[in-house]
C-alpha positions as CSV (number, residue, x, y, z in Angstrom):
1,M,-6.9,-21.4,-1.2
2,K,-4.4,-18.6,-0.5
3,R,-1.8,-21.2,0.5
4,F,-2.3,-23.0,-2.8
5,V,-2.0,-19.8,-4.8
6,R,1.2,-18.9,-2.9
7,S,2.6,-22.3,-3.6
8,L,1.9,-21.9,-7.3
9,I,3.6,-18.5,-7.4
10,S,6.6,-19.9,-5.6
11,I,6.9,-22.7,-8.1
12,G,6.5,-20.3,-11.0
13,L,9.3,-18.1,-9.6
14,M,11.6,-21.0,-9.1
15,L,11.0,-22.3,-12.6
16,A,11.6,-18.8,-14.1
17,G,14.7,-18.5,-12.0
18,I,16.1,-21.9,-13.3
19,A,15.4,-21.0,-16.9
20,S,17.0,-17.5,-16.5
21,A,20.1,-18.8,-14.8
22,A,20.6,-21.6,-17.3
23,F,20.2,-19.1,-20.2
24,G,22.8,-16.8,-18.6
25,L,25.3,-19.6,-18.3
26,K,24.8,-21.5,-21.6
27,G,23.7,-18.6,-23.7
28,F,26.5,-16.2,-22.7
29,L,29.2,-17.1,-20.2
30,L,30.4,-20.7,-20.9
31,S,31.5,-20.1,-24.5
32,S,33.5,-17.0,-23.4
33,R,35.1,-18.7,-20.3
34,F,33.7,-16.0,-18.0
35,I,32.6,-17.0,-14.5
36,D,30.3,-15.6,-11.8
37,G,31.1,-15.3,-8.1
38,G,30.1,-17.6,-5.3
39,V,29.4,-21.3,-5.5
40,T,28.3,-21.0,-9.1
41,G,31.7,-19.4,-9.9
42,I,33.6,-22.1,-8.2
43,S,31.7,-24.7,-10.1
44,M,32.3,-22.9,-13.4
45,L,36.0,-22.6,-12.7
46,I,36.5,-26.2,-11.7
47,S,34.5,-27.3,-14.8
48,D,36.7,-25.1,-17.1
49,V,40.0,-26.3,-15.6
50,L,39.3,-30.0,-15.0
51,H,36.6,-30.4,-17.7
52,F,34.0,-31.9,-15.3
53,P,30.4,-31.4,-16.4
54,L,29.1,-28.1,-14.9
55,S,25.6,-29.6,-14.4
56,I,27.0,-32.2,-12.0
57,L,29.4,-29.8,-10.2
58,I,26.7,-27.2,-9.4
59,L,24.6,-30.0,-7.8
60,I,27.5,-31.6,-5.9
61,I,29.1,-28.4,-4.6
62,N,25.8,-26.8,-3.5
63,L,24.4,-29.8,-1.6
64,P,26.6,-29.4,1.5
65,F,25.5,-25.8,1.8
66,I,21.8,-26.8,1.5
67,A,22.4,-29.3,4.3
68,V,23.7,-26.4,6.4
69,G,20.6,-24.4,5.3
70,Y,18.4,-27.3,6.6
71,R,19.8,-26.8,10.1
72,Q,20.1,-23.1,10.0
73,I,16.9,-22.1,8.1
74,G,14.5,-25.0,7.9
75,R,13.3,-28.0,6.0
76,T,11.1,-26.2,3.6
77,F,13.9,-24.0,2.5
78,A,16.2,-27.0,2.1
79,I,13.7,-29.0,0.0
80,K,12.9,-26.1,-2.3
81,S,16.6,-25.2,-2.8
82,T,17.5,-28.9,-3.5
83,L,14.7,-29.1,-6.1
84,A,15.7,-25.7,-7.6
85,I,19.4,-26.6,-7.9
86,A,18.5,-30.1,-9.3
87,G,16.3,-28.4,-11.8
88,L,19.1,-26.0,-12.8
89,S,21.5,-29.0,-13.2
90,L,19.0,-30.9,-15.4
91,C,18.4,-27.7,-17.5
92,L,22.2,-27.3,-18.0
93,A,22.5,-30.9,-19.0
94,F,19.6,-31.4,-21.4
95,V,18.3,-28.0,-22.6
96,K,20.1,-26.4,-25.5
97,F,20.5,-22.6,-25.7
98,P,21.9,-20.5,-28.5
99,D,25.2,-18.7,-28.1
100,V,23.8,-15.2,-28.2
101,T,26.8,-13.0,-28.9
102,P,30.5,-13.1,-29.3
103,D,30.9,-9.6,-27.9
104,K,32.8,-9.9,-24.6
105,L,31.2,-6.9,-22.9
106,L,27.7,-7.8,-23.8
107,T,28.4,-11.4,-22.7
108,A,29.7,-10.3,-19.3
109,V,26.8,-7.8,-18.7
110,F,23.9,-9.8,-19.9
111,G,25.3,-13.1,-18.7
112,G,25.5,-11.6,-15.2
113,F,22.0,-10.1,-15.7
114,F,20.3,-13.4,-16.5
115,I,22.2,-15.3,-13.7
116,G,21.3,-12.6,-11.2
117,A,17.7,-12.6,-12.4
118,G,17.6,-16.4,-12.0
119,I,19.1,-16.3,-8.4
120,G,16.8,-13.4,-7.4
121,L,13.6,-15.1,-8.8
122,A,14.5,-18.3,-7.0
123,I,15.0,-16.4,-3.7
124,R,11.6,-14.8,-4.2
125,G,10.3,-18.3,-4.5
126,G,11.8,-19.3,-1.2
127,A,14.9,-21.2,-2.6
128,V,18.5,-20.6,-3.6
129,L,20.4,-21.5,-6.7
130,D,23.7,-20.6,-5.1
131,G,24.7,-21.7,-1.6
132,T,27.2,-18.8,-1.1
133,E,25.1,-16.9,1.4
134,V,24.3,-20.0,3.4
135,A,28.0,-20.6,3.7
136,A,28.7,-17.0,4.6
137,L,25.9,-17.2,7.3
138,L,27.6,-20.2,8.9
139,V,31.0,-18.6,8.9
140,S,29.8,-15.3,10.3
141,K,28.0,-17.1,13.1
142,S,31.1,-18.9,14.2
143,S,33.3,-15.7,14.0
144,N,32.9,-12.5,15.9
145,L,35.1,-10.7,13.4
146,L,33.4,-11.5,10.1
147,K,30.0,-10.5,8.9
148,V,28.0,-12.2,6.1
149,G,29.1,-9.5,3.6
150,D,32.7,-9.8,4.6
151,V,32.7,-13.6,4.0
152,I,31.1,-13.2,0.6
153,L,33.6,-10.5,-0.4
154,I,36.6,-12.6,0.8
155,L,35.3,-15.7,-1.0
156,N,34.8,-13.8,-4.3
157,I,38.3,-12.2,-4.1
158,V,39.8,-15.7,-3.8
159,I,37.6,-16.9,-6.7
160,F,38.6,-14.1,-9.1
161,L,42.3,-14.2,-8.2
162,T,42.2,-18.0,-8.9
163,A,40.3,-17.2,-12.2
164,A,43.1,-14.7,-13.2
165,F,45.7,-17.5,-12.7
166,F,43.9,-20.2,-14.6
167,L,41.8,-18.3,-17.2
168,G,43.9,-15.2,-17.6
169,V,43.6,-11.6,-16.3
170,E,41.2,-10.5,-19.1
171,S,38.7,-13.3,-18.4
172,A,38.9,-12.6,-14.6
173,L,38.2,-8.9,-15.2
174,Y,35.2,-9.7,-17.4
175,S,34.1,-12.2,-14.7
176,I,34.2,-9.4,-12.1
177,L,31.9,-7.4,-14.4
178,T,29.6,-10.4,-14.7
179,Y,29.4,-10.7,-10.9
180,A,28.7,-7.0,-10.5
181,A,25.8,-7.2,-13.1
182,A,24.4,-10.3,-11.3
183,S,24.6,-8.6,-7.9
184,R,22.8,-5.5,-9.0
185,T,20.1,-7.6,-10.7
186,I,19.6,-9.6,-7.5
187,D,19.4,-6.5,-5.4
188,F,16.8,-5.0,-7.8
189,L,14.6,-8.1,-7.8
190,L,14.8,-8.5,-4.0
191,H,14.4,-4.8,-3.0
192,G,12.9,-3.2,-6.2
193,I,13.2,0.4,-7.2
194,E,11.3,1.4,-4.1
195,Q,14.1,0.4,-1.7
196,Y,12.9,1.6,1.7
197,T,14.8,3.9,4.1
198,A,14.0,4.5,7.7
199,I,14.2,8.2,8.8
200,T,14.6,9.2,12.5
201,I,13.9,12.8,13.4
202,V,14.7,14.5,16.7
203,S,13.3,18.0,17.0
204,T,11.7,20.3,19.5
205,K,8.9,20.9,16.9
206,S,8.1,17.2,16.5
207,E,4.4,17.7,16.7
208,E,4.3,20.1,13.8
209,I,6.7,17.9,11.8
210,K,4.5,14.8,12.5
211,D,1.4,16.6,11.3
212,T,3.1,17.7,8.1
213,I,4.4,14.2,7.3
214,I,1.0,12.6,7.9
215,N,-1.3,15.3,6.4
216,E,0.7,16.8,3.6
217,L,3.1,14.0,2.6
218,N,0.7,11.2,3.4
219,R,3.2,9.0,5.1
220,G,3.0,7.0,8.4
221,V,4.9,8.1,11.5
222,T,5.7,6.3,14.7
223,V,6.3,8.5,17.8
224,L,8.9,7.3,20.2
225,R,9.6,8.8,23.6
226,G,13.1,10.1,24.2
227,H,15.0,11.9,27.0
228,G,17.3,14.8,26.2
229,G,21.1,14.4,26.2
230,M,23.7,16.5,24.4
231,G,22.5,18.2,21.2
232,S,23.4,21.1,19.0
233,T,21.8,23.5,21.5
234,G,23.8,22.0,24.4
235,P,22.8,19.6,27.2
236,G,19.1,18.9,27.7
237,S,17.0,16.9,30.1
238,D,13.5,17.3,28.9
239,D,11.4,14.4,27.5
240,Q,10.7,14.8,23.8
241,A,9.1,12.9,20.9
242,I,11.3,11.1,18.4
243,L,9.7,10.5,15.0
244,Y,10.3,7.4,13.0
245,C,9.0,6.9,9.5
246,V,9.8,4.6,6.5
247,V,9.8,6.0,3.0
248,T,11.2,5.1,-0.4
249,R,14.6,6.4,-1.3
250,L,12.9,8.7,-3.9
251,E,11.1,10.5,-1.0
252,I,14.0,11.1,1.3
253,G,14.7,14.6,-0.1
254,T,11.1,15.6,0.2
255,I,10.9,14.5,3.9
256,K,14.2,16.3,4.8
257,T,13.1,19.5,3.1
258,A,9.8,19.5,4.9
259,V,11.5,18.9,8.2
260,K,14.2,21.6,7.7
261,D,11.5,24.1,6.7
262,I,9.9,23.6,10.1
263,D,13.0,23.2,12.2
264,P,16.4,24.0,10.7
265,N,18.1,22.5,13.8
266,A,16.3,19.2,13.6
267,F,18.6,16.1,13.9
268,I,17.9,13.6,11.1
269,T,19.3,10.1,10.5
270,T,18.6,7.7,7.6
271,N,19.1,4.0,7.5
272,A,18.7,1.7,4.5
273,L,16.3,-1.2,5.1
274,S,16.7,-4.6,3.5
275,D,13.0,-5.5,3.9
276,V,9.7,-3.9,5.0
277,E,6.4,-5.5,5.6
278,G,3.1,-4.2,7.1
279,G,2.3,-0.8,8.4
280,L,1.7,2.3,6.3
281,I,4.5,2.0,3.8
282,K,2.4,2.9,0.8
283,K,0.4,6.1,0.4
284,P,-3.2,5.6,1.3
285,A,-5.6,5.3,-1.6
286,F,-8.0,7.9,-0.2
287,H,-5.4,10.7,-0.6
């Protein structure tokens, strides 16, 4: 039963993603000749310059990346992504959307928002509407110098420079704004406002800090064992506890203040997390 419900939710997210992305493209961007980044942007640019149907280009250009995703990620991902991209292609070909606004700024921002929402919802449903990250993953695995983010950045720089040449500088600049709006929307849908951050605390008063975090701040803490090295007080060789906890970015300041009140010399590091699951990452209901 749970698997069936999860499947329904996944399908619902994919359908909502297809509708949102198609609305962003046909309701905002296409009439203004603005493009997005990634594979979608490449498809839009080729469609504008060579006058090929965008619905066909999006399907054709994405399919090789989905084939890569089949080998790198799995069959379920590939099937879902193929269906999602095919659904977007059909939606672009047969569903009519109104041209919402002639205002260029609104077109860039909200066009990017709806495309980003569509891509983000599809990812939530276990599929992709744009094969850029699959391609970036493949390149980064074959190169020791480039990471996934680097590949995406380089690809988009090439896309927008090409757009400046064929569509004009103004359209390229608005397209960059579209891409920024889409990226932020995707980040929000994938990570939410409660984006989690890992905090590592090294202190000689770790026991007192741990009790404060658990009992007063109602957060979970993992205690790691460490061995002294060089610190602010000089060399050390004693074993000591290292505290590790995960909080939302809104709670970072509260944790740091509590730690510094107990031990002004505490060593604190923070690391943004792309995903968190399990454990005590929500405040207990009984508090």
